[in-house]
Every structure is written in structure tokens, then in C-alpha cells.
N, C-alpha and C positions, 0 to 999 in steps of 0.2 A: 662538491659537484657544482658545475656552472650551467647545467642543463636548464633551459627555460621551458616550463610546462604551461600550456594554455588549456584551461578547462572551460568548456562551453556549457553553461547551466549550473545552477546551484541547488539542485535537488539533493536528496540524501546521498545518492551515488557519487555525485560530483564533489560534495563537501567531505565525505569520508575519504575519497581518493586524494583530494587536495590536502587533507590533514596528514595522511600517511606519507605522501611524497614530500611535503614541506618538512616533516620531521626527519626525513632522510637527507635534507640539505638542498633539495632542488628548489629552484626559484619558480614558485607557483603563482599564476594569476587566474582567478575565476571570473568569468564574464557572465553577468546575469542581466537579462533584458528588463526585469522588473525593478521597482524601487526597493524591494525587500527580498532578502535571500531565503532559501528554503524550499522553493517549489511547492509541491502539494503537502510538504511536511509542516509548513509554517501555520501560524495562527493569524487571523485578521481581527482588527479591533473595531467595535461598534460601541460608542459611548465609553463607558468605563470597563467594558468586558472584552476579553479575548475569546474568539471562537476558533476551534480547530477545523482544518480542512480534511487532511488525509490520515492524521494520526489519532486513533481512538484507543487501541490497546495493542500490546505486543506480547509475544510468547517466548519462552526459553530463556528467561533471565534468572532462573534459580541457579544456585551454586554449581558450577561445572557444566551447565547446559550451554547450548550453542551460542545464543545471543549474549549470555553472561561472559563467555570466553572472548567473544568478539569485542564486546563493549569495553572489557577491561584492557584489551590491546589498544583500543582507540582512545579511551579516556572518558567514557560516557556512563560507566556503571555506577558512579557515585551521585548521579542526579536523583531527585526525589521520586523514585519509582514506588508505586503503591501496588502491593500484591492483591489480586482479586480473591474473592471468596473461594476457598478450596473445596467447599461442599457443593458449589455450583457456580463456576465463573461465567458460564453461559446457561441461560434458562430459556428454553424453547417451548412455545405454545403452538400446537398444531391441533386443529379440531377441538379447541377448548381444553386440551389436556397438556399439562406441563411435563417436560423432560429436562433433566439436569446433566450437564457435563461437569464431572468432578475432576479435580486436579490430580494428576498422577495416573499412570497407565493402569495399575491395579484398581484404584478407586474408580476410574472411568468405566472399566469393565463391570465392576461390582454394582455400581449405581444403575447403569442401563440394564444389567441383567435382572434387576428387581422388576423392571417393567417387561422385559423380554427374556424370561428364564430359559426358554428353549434355544436361545441364540447365544448362550455363553461361549460356546466353542467358536462361533463365527466372530464374536467380539474379540476374543483372545487372538484369533488369527489376524484380525484387523490391526490391533495394537502391536503385534509382532512385526507386521509389515511397516508400521510407522517407525518403530525403533530401528529396523534395518535401514530405512531411508535416512534416519537421523545419523547413523554411523557413516553413511556415504557422505553426508554433508560435513561431518566432523573431519573427514579426510581432507576436504577442501580447506577447511579452516587451518589445518596443520600443514598446509603448503603443498599438498599433493596435486597433481594435474587434474583439472576439472574434466571429467569424462561424463558421457551420457549413460545413466543407469538404464537397465532394461525396462524399468517402470515408466520411462518417458514414452515408450511405444505401447503402453497398455492403457485402456480407457478406465477411468475411475468407476463409472457406472457399471461396466461389465465386470470389473473386479469385485465390487461389492456384491453383485448378484451371484458370483461364483462361491462366496463364502457365507452369505446370509440369505435366508429364505423369506423372512418376514418383510414385506414391502414397506410397512410402516417404519420399521427400524432403518431401512435404507433412506427414507425421507428424513428421519431424525438425524442421521449421521451427516446429511448434507445441509441441514437447516441453519447451521451457523456460518455458512460459507458465503455470506454477502461480502466477505473480505476477498473474494475471488469471483470469477464468472463461472457459475455452476451450470455447465452444459453437458448433457448426457452424451452427445454425439462427438464431442471434441476434447473435453478436459482430460489431460493425462493423469494417471494415478500418481505419478511422481509429484506433480504440483499440488494436487489435492491432499495427498498424505503429508507432504512436507509442511504445508501450512498448518494443518490440523495437529500434527505431532507437536510442534513447538508450543502451541497454546495449551494442549493437554499436559505437557510437561510442567508449565506454570504460565499464568497469565497476569499481565501488569498494565496499569495506567501510569501516566506521567503527570504528576502534580505540576501545574503551570503550563501544561500543553506543549504543542510542537515547538513554539518559539524558544522554550527552555533548552531543547536539544540543539536547535539551529544556532542559537547564540553561543553555546559551548563550542561547537565545531568552528564557527567563524573566529572566535577568540583564540583557539588553538592554532588555526591557520596563520593568523596575523602575528601571534607570538613567535612563530617559527620563521617569520620573514615573508610569508605569503601575503596575497592581497585578494580581497573579494570586492569587485567593482560592480556597482549597481547601475541600472539604466545603460547597459552596454549590450545592445542587441546585435548579435553577429548576423550579417546578411551575406557574407561571402567568405569562403575558404579558398585562399590562393594556393595553387598547386604548381610546383616546378619539379621536373625530373622525378615524377611519380611520388612526390612527398608534399605534404602541406607545409608551407613556409610562413603563412600569416593568416590572421583572422581580421577581416575588415568589418567594422561596426557601422550601424546606420548613421551615427553622428560624424562619420569620416575618420575616426581614430583607427589605427592599425596596430595589431599586437603580433609581433614576430615570435617564433618559438621553434624549438627542435622537436617537441613532442606535443601532440594535441589529443585531448580526451573529450568526447562528446557525452554529455549527460542529458541530452534532449531526445525526443522520440526519433528513432532512426529514419523515419520517413521524411523528416524535415531536412535532413542533410542533403538530399538530392538537389534541392533548390539553391543550395549554397555554393555549388560548383558551377561557375559561369562558363567554364571551358570544358572540353571533353577530357575525361580522366582515364580513358582506356577501359580495361576489363572491370575496374572498380565501378564504372557506371552501371553495369548490369546489376551488381549487388544492391546499390542504392535505389535503383528503379524497382527492384523486387521488394525492398523494404516499404516502398511507397504504395505497393499494391496489396500487401498482406492484410488480412482481416484484423480488425481491432476489437478489443473487448468493449462492452457496453459502458456508458457513463452512468452517473448516479445523480439522483435528486436528494438534496440534503435540506432538512428543515431544522434550523437551529433555534432553540427556544430559551429565552430568559424567563425564569420563574419568579414569582413573588416570594418574599421572605417567609420562611417557616411553613411552607405549604407541603413540600414533598420530602420525606426523609431520604437522605442519600442512600443509594443501593450500590453495593460494591460488586456488581456483576453486570453482564450485558443481557438484554432481553431481546429475543427474536419472536415475533408473533406473525402468524399466517392465517389468512382466511381460506387459502387453498390447501388442499391435502397433498398436492404434488409440487414440492419446492424445486425439483429439478426442472429447469427451463421455464419456470413461471415468469421469469423476467421478460421473456418474449411477449407475454400477454399482459404484462403490467402496464397500466395506463393511468393517466391523470385522474380520471373519474372512477377508476377501478383498481385501487392499490391492493395488491394481494399479499404483500409481505413487507416486514420492516425489521431493521435493527434499531434498538433504542440504546444509546450510549449516554451515560451520566458522567459529566465532568467532575473531577475531584474538587471538592470545595477548598478554597484557599485556607480556611481555618481548620482543616482536618489535621489532626496530629498523627504523624506517621513514624513508626519505629525505624531504627537504622536498618532492619532487615526487610522493610517494606510492609510490615504487618500493621493493620489497623484494628483497634478493639471494637468488637461488635457491641452495639448499644450506645456507642459514643461517637457516632459518625456525623451528627448534625444534619443539616438540610441541604438538598441539592439546589443550586442556583441556575444550572444550565443543563439542557438535554439536547442531544442531536438525534433526529429521526432520519434514517438513511434507507433508500430503496432504489433498485435499478430503474433507469429511465431510458426507454428506446429513443434513438435519434429522431424517429418519425414524430415524436411528440413536440419536438422543438425545431424541426426542419424549416417550418414556415418563417422562422426568424433568423435563419442561418446567415443571412447577409447583413445582419445588424451587429451593433457593438454594445457593450455593457452600458447601461443607463440610457440607451436610445432604442429600445425595442418596442415601445408603444404600450398602450393601455391593454390590448388583447393579451400580450405576453404577461403583464402584471396580473391580469385576471386569471390566466392559466395557472400561474404560480400560487395564487391564493387558493384556487380550487384544489390544487394538488396538496397544499399544506393542510387544508381542512380535512381532506380524506385521510392523510397520514395521521393527523391527530385523532381522528375518529377511530382508526384501527388501533392506535396506541392506547386509547382509553379502554380497550377490552382487557388490558392488563394493568393499566394505571387509571382507575376510575376518577372522573372529575378533572382530568388533566387540562382540558380546555380552559377551565376557570382559574387554573394556576398560572396561566401564561401572561406575562407582562409585555414581552416583545418577541417578535419572531423574524427571522431572516431566511430567505429561500434561495438556494443556488441550484442550477441545472447543468447538464452537460455543456451548454453554451458558455456558462461561467468558466468552467474548467478550460474549454477550448480557447477562450479569449485570454485567459491568464497564461497558460503554458503552451498554447498552440497545438496541443495534442489533437490529432485527427478525431473528429466526432466527439470530443470531450471524453475520450476513453479513460476509464478509471484505473485500469491495470495494464495498459500498454498493449502490445501485440497479443493476439489470441494464440494460446498454446493449443496445438492439435496433435493428438497422439498418432493420427494417421500419417502426418508429415512432420515429425519432430524436428528435423534439421532445418525446416523453413522458418519456424518460429523460435527455436532455441538458438538465439543469435549469439555468435561468438564475439568475445570482447575485441578480438583483432579484426579490423576492417581490411579490405583489399589494399588499402593505402598503408604503406609500411609503418608510418609514424602517426597514424590516426587510430585510436582505440575507442571503444564504446563502454558505457556503464549505464546503470539505471534499470527500471523495472521491465523493460522489453527484452532483456536478456534471459538468462536461464530461469530466474525466479523473481517474483514481485514481492511487495510487502517490506516492512522494515528489516526483518531478518534476511529475506532473500536478497534485497538490494545490498545490504551490508556485506553479505557473504560474497557476492560477485565482485564488489569493489575490493574487498580484501584479497580475493584470488587474483584479481587484475594486478594489484600492487605486489603481491608476494610471488606470484608464479610467472606472469607474462612479462611484466616490465623489466625485471632484472636481466632477462635474456636479450632485451632490446637495448637497454641503456649501456 
């Protein structure tokens, strides 16, 4: 094939799409505005340590599971994945009491039923729903047309209340969902269940962090004749006869192609069309006005040697007893909930099946504390850029970090004294890096009342312009990978 494919952005969706198309023999060029590929998947370096941004753990990498099948197709399954503790990959503390998510649907039900014996039937109905949605996703993976399941138009909050009567259990089932925006009035059951299902099936961390995955994808793209160009910020898409013919970058370079794929937030495309594009203009204007998910505050900690034993699970800790919508009330001086993620130590021995031996895990050197952060908390500095926000902004970040560490100490006593260095990022950091409106962590907000407005199609109104990334059907590593695979296997062959 001599088709020239231009991909705008090098997040996971862009890199997976580029890898698969280059493997088919297409001439692929990825244009990345930053000096490093990977988008929110990558790691950043401070001193001698790498810190992750958006990749903390993934689900569904067990044999025959969804991400396992997808990653084998792509060539990512043999990376150093570490399987989290099957007895409790997520440990949740609400009101001072701990609850465990166990790996596997049966174990998940049995473990929570020990705390909620009267809710066993409701828990079983819940995991049955998860498995049904899993089957729908596997159909996509096997090349069937991506269709909207009925659960897209059902609210997760309403569904849980239809099968479970104990309000505390409903809180527990939502408590690990800082990997999505947990809103009772908008979150579709499909998105809620899809994300939780994959992690319950099996949960994994990646030794070496996000850059390990990014480097593998870039290497495969280049091996198959593609190229990933950094510092190439696309500022204009040139349209002729209702098709994109070229991407013009801020440095004056122009890249012509027959097929264009955007891996940036859909709202950013509107400003790239300098001339009227007919009916397609309405689509892109709508993307620019859709609500976005909330951004995140991340406190990355470098720990002193030999202070904290590595824990092979995630910790979620809450001061509030209502985890649904708590993010709206989360504030710099009133942190109500946290996810605590422990980076895999470089010296940890991992078996070929991803298992690690309990009692021989060594010590943690890095922790990430993550919590939702409303835009209102950083809006005062929205006209500034990284490194030039002033003393008040730095003071705000320090205050937020102190409150996060204080909450984390309720499950990790003495954490503050273990910290050697710390780095804090806010939604402004995300916005300045990838230009996502309001530093949104998960792209466009999914709303079960209007599923067609937020469940964006990969095919744009412009015939040779396609979309990928987390603002489409699903977010997260598994969700973005699935939509990229579906784009390559189902949509593009009909066009090429």
C-alpha cells in the first residue's frame, strides 16, 4: 500500500493505531507537539527517577481476557507486567473500615459478601452484568461492528440501587473509581461496569512505568517504516473538496496525506479548520461545547530507602462516607478521598506469569497520591503557563500536598517522615501539556441521558478524518486500546 497516513498526537490511541497501520504496510507519520511521545501515558523524569502520569494499573491481562488478547495482537503482552495481589488488588477504607476487592468474579462476590451477607444476590447480579458487558467488548475485539449496548443509556447509580439495598455497599462498589469520573447523575452503567469488570478479572502494574510501553510502541512503528516526529504542533488542517489534504505545523512544515487520524481532544479540532467545512463544522462546534470530566491533583513522592515495604495493591482512603460526587466538594484544604499507587521497585523479581512472591517484595521508593481537583481551585492561574504561575500557586500546591499526605497517613502511618522529595501536578499541568480543556483527566463526560452526544464515533463528518483516544466510547488503557483496534479492524478497511 502507498497510502500516507497522518496521525495527530501520540497518546495511546494514536500510537496503537500507528503501530497497526504501519504493520499493514501504510506509510504512517505521527505528529506530536511535545518533545516526548506518549501523551498522558508517558513518564517524566526528575533527578534519577521516572514518575508516571496516567498509567498506574490496568485490568484484564490474564490469559484470554480482553486486554491480554488485544496486547498480544499489538505486541505488548511480553512487557514486565506485575500481577497485583489476588486477595485484594484494591483495598478501600471508608469510615475507618477496610474492604477488599478480590481478583475473579466469584472471589469478588465471596469477599464482599463476608461484609454484606444479605447482599450476596445483589453482588452476583452485579458481576453477571459485568460479564455480559465483557462479552460485548470481546465482540468488538473480534472485529464485529461497534454498537451501543443498552447499558449506555442506563445510569450506574440507578442500576446499583435496583439490585442492592445496603447504601454502604453501593459506596464501596464506587470507591475504587478514581479511574473514572464517579457522578451519580451522568455516569452510564456501561462505562462504570466495563472499567470495573476488567480490573476484577485481573489487575496489573507495569514495571518501568508508562515509558516502557510507549518506547515499545514507537520502536514497532519505526521498525515497520513509520515515523514519530516530536515538536510538531499541528495548527491547521487544510481541507479541499470535503477532505483533509494536509496538516500544517507551527514551525511551517506541511505533511500531506490521504488519511488523517486525530488522537487529540475532539474540541481542539475546531480551531484547526481555518476555512468553512460545511456540515462538519457543526460536529466540531458541538465537540467544543460538550462537558468535560474533572481533572486530577497528583502528588508524586520519592521515599527514603528502606522505609516503606512495597505493597502490591492500590489503597483508596476516604474521609467522606459518600464517595459518589464527592469530587465536586473536594478542595485544596479539604481533601475527602485519595487513591494511593505504589510504583513497582526496579529490583523486584517478577516471574514470567507476572506473579511476585509475598514476603520478598522489598521496599517502595515511589508513591503517587491522586485525587479529583475542581477547575475552580486553579482557575485563578488559568492564564499562566508552567513554571510561571507565581508564589501563590506554589503555596496552593504545597497546601494540597500536605492535606493529601495527612489523609494517606490514616492508612500509612508516618508517611510524611518517609518522604525525601515530592512533585505536585494539577489540572493546569495537564492542560498545558496536552491542551485538554480544563485539564480533563478522562476526556468528554459520558452522560447516560444523552449517550449519542458523548459516545463519539471514530468517523468524523469529514470522510478521511477519523478520531481515536479516550473521548470516544471508552477511556483508560483497555478502553482506548479497544477503540483503536476497532478503528483499524472495522472502520478503516471499508475506507482504504
